[in-house]
C-alpha positions in Angstrom: -100.4 -55.3 59.7 -97.6 -53.1 59.2 -96.6 -49.6 59.8 -97.4 -46.7 57.6 -95.0 -45.8 55.1 -93.8 -42.7 57.1 -93.2 -44.8 59.9 -90.3 -47.5 61.1 -90.1 -49.3 63.8 -86.8 -50.9 65.8 -85.8 -52.9 68.6 -85.8 -50.1 70.8 -89.3 -49.6 70.5 -89.7 -46.3 68.4 -92.9 -46.4 66.4 -92.6 -43.0 65.4 -92.0 -41.1 62.3 -87.7 -41.0 62.1 -86.0 -38.0 61.2 -82.5 -37.9 60.1 -79.3 -35.8 61.2 -76.0 -35.7 61.3 -73.1 -34.3 62.9 -70.1 -33.4 61.4 -66.6 -33.4 63.6 -63.5 -31.6 62.4 -60.6 -34.0 62.6 -57.7 -32.4 64.6 -54.2 -33.2 63.4 -52.6 -34.8 66.8 -56.3 -35.9 68.0 -57.6 -39.5 67.4 -59.9 -41.9 68.5 -58.7 -45.1 67.5 -62.1 -46.7 68.9 -64.6 -44.5 68.0 -65.4 -44.0 71.4 -67.3 -40.6 70.7 -69.7 -42.5 68.2 -70.6 -44.7 71.0 -71.3 -42.1 73.8 -73.2 -40.4 71.3 -75.5 -43.1 70.5 -75.8 -44.4 74.1 -76.9 -40.3 75.3 -79.6 -40.5 72.2 -81.0 -44.3 73.6 -80.9 -43.1 77.3 -83.4 -40.2 76.3 -85.3 -42.6 73.9 -84.7 -40.1 71.2 -83.0 -42.2 68.2 -79.9 -43.1 67.5 -76.6 -43.6 65.5 -76.8 -45.4 62.5 -73.2 -45.2 61.5 -70.5 -43.2 61.2 -67.6 -42.7 58.4 -64.4 -40.6 57.6 -65.0 -37.4 54.7 -62.0 -35.9 52.5 -61.6 -32.3 52.5 -60.1 -30.7 49.5 -56.9 -31.7 47.8 -53.4 -30.5 49.1 -51.3 -29.0 46.4 -49.3 -31.9 44.9 -50.8 -34.1 47.3 -53.4 -36.5 48.3 -56.9 -35.7 49.9 -56.6 -35.9 53.6 -59.9 -36.7 56.4 -60.9 -33.5 56.9 -64.3 -35.0 59.5 -65.9 -37.5 61.1 -69.6 -37.9 59.9 -72.2 -39.4 62.3 -75.1 -40.1 60.9 -78.1 -40.3 63.3 -82.3 -41.4 63.6 -83.9 -39.3 65.9 -88.1 -39.1 66.3 -87.9 -35.2 67.2 -85.4 -33.3 65.4 -85.8 -30.3 68.3 -85.3 -32.7 71.1 -82.2 -33.9 68.9 -80.6 -30.6 68.7 -80.9 -30.2 72.2 -79.8 -33.4 73.5 -76.7 -32.9 71.3 -75.9 -29.1 71.9 -75.5 -30.6 75.4 -73.7 -33.8 74.9 -71.1 -32.7 72.0 -69.0 -30.5 74.5 -69.4 -32.7 77.2 -67.6 -35.2 74.5 -64.7 -32.7 74.5 -65.4 -32.1 70.5 -64.0 -29.4 68.7 -64.6 -26.0 67.5 -66.5 -25.7 64.5 -68.4 -29.2 65.2 -71.7 -28.6 63.0 -75.1 -30.5 63.6 -76.9 -31.0 60.4 -80.7 -31.3 60.0 -83.7 -30.5 57.9 -87.6 -28.6 59.1 -89.5 -29.0 56.1 -87.7 -28.8 52.8 -85.1 -26.5 54.2 -81.3 -27.6 55.2 -79.7 -26.5 58.4 -76.8 -26.5 60.6 -76.1 -25.6 64.1 -72.2 -24.8 64.7 -70.3 -25.1 68.2 -68.3 -21.8 68.3 -67.8 -22.0 72.3 -69.2 -21.3 74.4 -72.2 -21.3 72.4 -73.8 -23.0 69.4 -74.7 -21.0 66.4 -78.2 -21.5 65.4 -79.9 -22.7 62.3 -77.3 -21.4 59.9 -79.1 -22.2 56.3 -76.8 -24.7 54.4 -77.1 -25.4 50.5 
């Protein structure tokens, strides 16, 4: 017998309904993470607490430059969690410790509403509505 349609199970033993979150990390010129260790460290922190895991990551382009190509503006890290509130608490503590820049955002939904927490050292701007 399978799990209910709104639940998933994976090798970490998660059997509860999963929620989607994303971390949006601004790309700072001259700062490089060639081996994507930040994403690995986020995944390790989530798994250590049994909250979730990183699903994947990728570069996202910014606006076109006048007469030039679009540059990579941020890295997006997609995350699967069992609890949005616990994920927010963990990420708000872990991301600054990873040296992520101001303007880093944590995206999530509560009900049908979308929000972002935005890193503005030394604090986080909480529950900013998103379109």
